[in-house]
C-alpha positions as CSV (number, residue, x, y, z in Angstrom):
1,M,-22.4,-61.0,-1.7
2,S,-18.8,-59.5,-0.7
3,Q,-17.2,-56.5,-2.6
4,S,-14.2,-57.3,-4.9
5,P,-11.2,-55.2,-3.8
6,Q,-11.8,-52.8,-7.1
7,E,-15.6,-52.2,-5.6
8,R,-14.1,-51.6,-2.2
9,L,-11.5,-49.0,-3.5
10,Q,-14.0,-47.2,-5.4
11,A,-16.6,-47.1,-2.6
12,L,-13.8,-45.8,-0.2
13,R,-12.5,-43.2,-2.8
14,A,-16.4,-41.8,-2.9
15,Q,-16.1,-41.8,0.9
16,V,-12.9,-39.7,0.6
17,D,-14.6,-37.4,-2.0
18,S,-17.7,-37.0,0.3
19,I,-15.3,-36.0,3.0
20,N,-13.2,-33.6,0.9
21,L,-16.5,-31.8,0.2
22,Q,-17.3,-31.9,3.8
23,I,-14.2,-30.3,4.6
24,L,-14.6,-27.7,2.0
25,D,-17.9,-26.6,3.2
26,L,-16.3,-26.7,6.5
27,L,-13.5,-24.1,5.3
28,T,-15.9,-22.0,3.8
29,Q,-17.9,-21.6,7.0
30,R,-14.6,-20.9,9.0
31,A,-13.5,-18.4,6.1
32,R,-16.9,-16.5,6.7
33,T,-16.8,-16.3,10.5
34,V,-13.2,-15.1,10.1
35,Q,-14.6,-12.3,7.8
36,E,-16.9,-11.3,10.5
37,I,-14.4,-11.5,13.1
38,D,-12.3,-9.1,10.9
39,K,-15.5,-6.5,10.8
40,V,-15.5,-6.6,14.6
41,H,-11.5,-6.3,15.1
42,Q,-11.6,-3.1,12.6
43,D,-14.8,-1.5,14.6
44,M,-12.7,-2.1,17.9
45,G,-9.4,-0.9,15.9
46,H,-7.8,-3.9,16.6
47,E,-5.1,-5.9,14.6
48,F,-6.6,-8.9,13.4
49,Y,-3.6,-11.0,13.9
50,D,-3.4,-12.2,17.4
51,P,-0.4,-14.5,18.0
52,Q,-1.5,-15.6,21.4
53,R,-4.9,-16.7,19.8
54,E,-3.1,-18.7,17.3
55,A,-1.1,-20.3,20.1
56,Q,-4.5,-21.3,22.0
57,M,-6.0,-22.6,18.8
58,L,-3.1,-24.6,18.2
59,N,-2.6,-25.9,21.4
60,A,-6.4,-26.9,22.0
61,L,-6.1,-28.8,18.4
62,E,-3.1,-30.9,19.9
63,M,-4.9,-31.7,23.1
64,A,-8.1,-32.9,21.2
65,N,-5.7,-35.0,18.4
66,K,-6.5,-38.6,18.4
67,G,-4.4,-39.4,15.5
68,P,-3.8,-41.3,13.1
69,F,-2.0,-38.0,12.3
70,S,0.9,-36.8,14.1
71,N,0.4,-33.4,16.7
72,E,3.2,-31.6,14.6
73,T,1.1,-32.5,11.2
74,I,-2.2,-31.3,12.5
75,K,-0.4,-28.2,13.6
76,A,1.2,-27.6,10.3
77,L,-2.0,-28.4,8.5
78,F,-3.8,-25.8,10.5
79,R,-1.3,-23.2,10.3
80,E,-1.8,-23.1,6.6
81,I,-5.4,-22.5,7.3
82,F,-4.4,-19.7,9.5
83,R,-2.0,-18.3,6.9
84,A,-4.6,-18.5,4.3
85,S,-7.3,-16.8,6.7
86,L,-4.7,-13.8,7.3
87,A,-4.1,-13.5,3.6
88,M,-7.7,-13.4,3.2
89,T,-8.0,-10.3,5.4
90,E,-5.0,-8.8,4.4
91,Q,-6.3,-8.8,0.8
92,A,-9.5,-7.4,1.6
93,G,-7.9,-4.6,3.7
94,R,-6.0,-3.5,0.2
95,A,-8.7,-3.8,-1.9
96,K,-10.3,-1.1,0.2
97,I,-7.8,1.5,0.3
98,L,-7.9,4.3,-2.2
99,V,-4.8,3.9,-3.8
100,H,-5.7,0.0,-4.9
101,R,-6.4,-0.5,-8.4
102,R,-10.0,-1.8,-8.7
103,T,-10.1,-2.1,-12.5
104,P,-7.6,-2.7,-15.3
105,E,-8.5,0.3,-16.9
106,Q,-8.0,2.7,-13.7
107,R,-5.1,4.8,-13.6
108,T,-4.1,8.4,-12.2
109,I,-3.0,10.7,-14.6
110,I,-1.2,13.9,-13.3
111,T,-1.0,16.8,-15.5
112,M,2.1,19.3,-15.2
113,P,1.6,23.2,-15.2
114,D,2.2,23.6,-18.9
115,G,-1.0,21.4,-19.6
116,V,0.6,19.1,-22.1
117,T,3.2,17.0,-20.2
118,K,1.1,14.1,-18.1
119,I,2.8,11.2,-16.2
120,G,0.4,8.0,-16.0
121,D,-1.4,8.4,-19.3
122,G,1.0,5.5,-21.1
123,S,3.8,8.2,-22.0
124,F,7.2,8.0,-20.7
125,Q,8.3,10.8,-18.8
126,L,11.8,11.9,-17.4
127,I,12.9,13.7,-14.3
128,A,16.3,14.7,-14.4
129,G,18.7,17.0,-12.9
130,P,21.8,17.6,-10.8
131,C,21.5,15.7,-7.2
132,A,21.4,19.0,-5.7
133,V,21.2,22.7,-6.6
134,E,25.1,24.1,-6.4
135,S,24.8,27.3,-8.3
136,H,22.7,29.2,-11.0
137,E,25.3,28.3,-13.7
138,Q,25.2,24.5,-12.8
139,M,21.7,24.5,-13.1
140,E,21.5,26.5,-16.1
141,E,23.9,24.2,-17.9
142,A,21.9,21.4,-17.0
143,A,19.0,22.9,-17.7
144,A,19.6,23.7,-21.2
145,A,21.2,20.3,-22.0
146,L,17.5,18.6,-20.6
147,A,15.7,21.0,-22.4
148,Q,17.3,19.5,-25.8
149,R,15.8,16.3,-25.0
150,G,12.6,17.1,-24.2
151,V,12.8,16.8,-20.4
152,K,10.0,18.7,-18.8
153,I,10.6,18.2,-15.1
154,I,13.7,19.4,-13.7
155,R,15.4,18.4,-10.3
156,G,15.8,21.5,-7.9
157,M,17.0,19.9,-4.7
158,A,17.7,22.4,-2.1
159,Y,17.6,20.5,1.0
160,K,19.5,17.5,1.1
161,P,19.0,14.8,3.8
162,R,22.5,13.3,3.8
163,T,23.8,10.3,6.0
164,S,26.6,12.6,7.8
165,P,25.7,16.0,9.1
166,Y,29.0,17.1,8.1
167,E,28.2,16.8,4.4
168,F,26.6,19.4,1.9
169,Q,23.2,20.0,3.4
170,G,21.9,21.8,0.5
171,L,21.5,25.8,-0.3
172,G,17.9,26.0,1.3
173,E,15.7,29.0,0.1
174,P,18.3,30.3,-2.5
175,G,18.6,27.3,-4.3
176,L,14.7,26.9,-4.8
177,K,14.9,30.2,-6.1
178,I,17.5,29.1,-8.4
179,A,15.7,26.4,-9.7
180,R,12.4,28.1,-10.2
181,Q,14.4,30.7,-12.4
182,V,16.0,28.1,-14.6
183,A,12.8,26.3,-15.1
184,D,10.9,29.0,-16.0
185,K,13.7,30.0,-18.7
186,Y,13.2,26.7,-20.2
187,G,9.7,26.0,-19.5
188,M,10.0,23.2,-17.0
189,A,8.3,22.1,-14.1
190,V,10.4,22.0,-10.7
191,T,10.3,19.3,-8.1
192,S,12.3,19.8,-4.7
193,E,12.5,17.4,-1.4
194,I,10.5,18.8,1.2
195,M,11.7,17.8,4.8
196,D,9.2,19.1,7.0
197,A,5.5,20.4,6.8
198,S,6.6,23.8,8.4
199,Q,8.5,24.4,4.7
200,I,4.9,24.0,2.8
201,P,4.2,28.0,2.5
202,M,7.6,28.6,1.1
203,F,7.5,25.6,-1.1
204,M,4.3,26.5,-2.5
205,D,6.3,29.6,-4.4
206,Y,8.9,27.6,-5.7
207,A,8.0,23.9,-6.3
208,D,5.4,22.6,-8.6
209,I,6.1,19.1,-7.5
210,F,6.7,18.2,-3.9
211,W,8.9,15.5,-3.2
212,V,9.0,13.0,-0.2
213,G,12.4,11.3,0.2
214,A,13.1,8.0,1.1
215,R,13.9,8.9,4.8
216,N,10.4,10.7,5.4
217,M,8.1,7.8,3.4
218,Q,7.1,7.0,6.9
219,N,6.5,10.5,8.3
220,S,2.7,10.4,8.9
221,F,2.6,14.0,9.9
222,L,4.1,15.1,7.0
223,L,2.4,13.0,4.5
224,R,-1.0,14.1,5.9
225,A,-0.1,17.7,5.6
226,L,0.6,17.2,1.9
227,G,-2.6,15.8,1.4
228,K,-4.2,19.1,2.0
229,V,-1.8,20.7,-0.8
230,D,-3.1,21.3,-4.2
231,K,0.1,19.9,-6.0
232,P,1.5,16.8,-7.3
233,I,3.6,14.8,-4.6
234,I,6.5,12.4,-5.6
235,L,7.0,9.6,-2.8
236,K,10.0,7.6,-2.7
237,R,10.0,4.2,-1.3
238,G,11.7,3.8,1.9
239,L,15.2,2.5,2.4
240,A,13.6,-1.0,3.6
241,A,9.9,-0.9,3.1
242,T,8.0,-3.4,1.7
243,L,5.4,-2.4,-1.0
244,E,2.5,-2.6,1.3
245,E,4.4,-0.1,3.3
246,F,5.0,2.0,0.6
247,L,1.2,1.9,-0.7
248,Y,0.0,2.8,2.6
249,A,2.2,5.6,2.8
250,A,0.5,6.9,-0.1
251,E,-2.7,6.3,1.3
252,Y,-2.1,8.9,3.6
253,I,-1.7,11.5,1.4
254,V,-4.4,10.4,-1.0
255,S,-7.0,9.7,2.0
256,S,-5.9,13.4,3.5
257,G,-7.4,14.8,0.0
258,N,-4.6,14.9,-2.7
259,P,-4.9,12.2,-5.1
260,N,-2.2,13.3,-7.4
261,V,0.6,10.9,-6.2
262,I,3.7,9.5,-8.2
263,L,5.4,6.5,-6.8
264,I,9.5,6.2,-6.9
265,E,11.0,2.9,-6.7
266,R,14.5,4.1,-5.9
267,G,15.9,0.5,-5.0
268,I,15.6,-1.2,-1.4
269,R,18.8,-1.8,0.9
270,T,19.9,-5.4,1.0
271,F,23.2,-7.5,1.3
272,E,24.8,-6.4,-2.1
273,K,27.6,-4.1,-2.0
274,W,28.2,-3.4,-5.7
275,T,25.3,-1.3,-5.9
276,R,24.1,1.6,-3.5
277,N,20.8,-0.5,-3.2
278,T,19.1,-3.2,-5.1
279,L,16.6,-1.9,-7.5
280,D,13.1,-3.8,-7.1
281,I,11.7,-4.2,-10.9
282,G,9.7,-7.0,-10.0
283,G,8.2,-4.4,-7.2
284,V,7.5,-1.8,-10.1
285,T,5.4,-4.5,-11.9
286,V,3.6,-5.4,-8.9
287,L,2.9,-1.9,-7.9
288,K,1.4,-1.1,-11.5
289,L,-1.0,-4.5,-10.7
290,E,-1.8,-3.2,-7.3
291,S,-2.3,0.8,-7.4
292,H,-3.6,2.7,-10.3
293,L,-1.0,5.5,-9.1
294,P,2.0,6.3,-11.5
295,V,5.6,4.6,-11.0
296,I,8.7,6.3,-12.0
297,V,12.1,4.2,-11.5
298,D,15.0,6.2,-9.9
299,I,18.1,4.7,-11.7
300,S,20.9,7.0,-9.7
301,H,19.8,6.3,-6.3
302,S,19.2,2.5,-7.0
303,A,22.4,1.8,-8.3
304,G,24.8,4.4,-6.9
305,R,27.1,4.0,-10.0
306,R,26.9,5.7,-13.5
307,D,28.3,2.8,-15.6
308,I,25.1,0.7,-15.5
309,A,22.4,3.2,-15.8
310,K,21.8,2.8,-19.4
311,P,20.9,-1.0,-18.9
312,L,18.6,-0.1,-16.0
313,A,16.8,2.5,-17.9
314,R,16.2,-0.2,-20.6
315,V,14.8,-2.5,-18.1
316,A,12.7,0.0,-16.4
317,K,11.0,1.4,-19.4
318,A,10.5,-2.5,-20.6
319,S,8.8,-3.0,-17.2
320,G,6.2,-0.8,-17.8
321,A,6.8,2.3,-15.6
322,D,5.9,5.6,-16.5
323,G,9.4,7.4,-16.5
324,L,12.8,7.6,-15.2
325,M,14.3,9.7,-12.6
326,V,18.1,10.3,-13.2
327,E,20.4,12.6,-11.9
328,V,22.5,14.6,-14.3
329,H,25.4,17.1,-13.6
330,P,27.6,19.5,-16.1
331,N,30.7,18.3,-14.1
332,P,29.8,15.1,-12.0
333,P,33.5,14.5,-10.4
334,V,33.3,18.0,-8.5
335,A,29.7,17.5,-7.4
336,M,29.1,18.5,-3.8
337,S,26.7,15.2,-3.3
338,D,26.5,11.7,-4.9
339,A,29.2,12.3,-7.5
340,K,29.5,8.7,-8.4
341,Q,25.8,8.2,-9.8
342,Q,25.4,11.4,-11.6
343,L,25.8,11.4,-15.2
344,S,27.5,14.0,-17.2
345,I,25.6,15.9,-20.2
346,P,27.2,13.6,-22.7
347,E,26.3,10.6,-20.5
348,F,22.8,11.8,-20.3
349,H,22.3,12.3,-24.1
350,A,23.9,8.5,-24.8
351,L,21.1,7.5,-22.1
352,M,18.4,9.1,-24.1
353,D,19.6,7.5,-27.4
354,E,19.9,4.1,-25.6
355,I,16.4,3.7,-24.6
356,S,14.9,5.5,-27.8
357,D,14.0,1.8,-29.2
358,V,12.8,0.3,-26.1
359,E,8.9,-0.3,-25.9
360,M,6.9,0.3,-22.8
361,A,5.1,-3.1,-21.4
């Protein structure tokens, strides 16, 4: 007795369902084989992705294709499979690095020298102060204002990697001495940017937190050297660095022995001209999901202008960041660097009032 059209349809659908399961089984087998290949590549020190190998596979599939799908369709389907395989190996690689968050509860908490101030414990901390140390009077006035608002970490930048070699480059070691003296007077920790591994012995005498600027984010020699330092390290995201590159830079420090790394999102370079950089607030959230390291948002360099500092600060706090970095100068118009983005002392107090009612995510 012949099948009715409905019965025939059901039979064909059952056949498709069976084929789907076979394809799924083959995809699972393929994924497991890819994982084995990835292990061999790691043992050999090779990158997993090989564009020549991918081209060879696509050419072989094109030659073996008997229809009814076109060659372009077959290649598109298998490219998706290849992409999924690559994503699987990349995710597995990220899960192995030390800075990767393995459980939702895992977090790195960094304690300042006072034994009380902590970054990464759920509190919201501020790192503030002038773009650069210019004089004892300037640092004294800034520190006094910051101390009134409970700031415990002051910027003491004595070496400035400027875009132009003709711009103010910092006071050097005398600037570090000024920062140390003022910080001690007001019970603050000093953070200062280190340019080269040869400066480590000098910085040990003055800085409580070593600062790696955006331009040095991928200076692997410096990062490894700081991994052997028994002090916290602030690591700023590079000007055009991906989040993955950012975390691997942190991995250089952590894998070399220093687990106390603080990440700073400082904006990335895009086509936008109305701000100095573009603040990647979504990246802050992703960093908090992917890594257990604390994340601070730099609202000064990300904007390059003081007039939008308050809304950026509110957004940063609401995003779940562990704190803010903001530049504050007693007299911004005469600042020797980054005058347009530094807040005056009254503007700093207004910013603190602005974010007081914002809850952390």
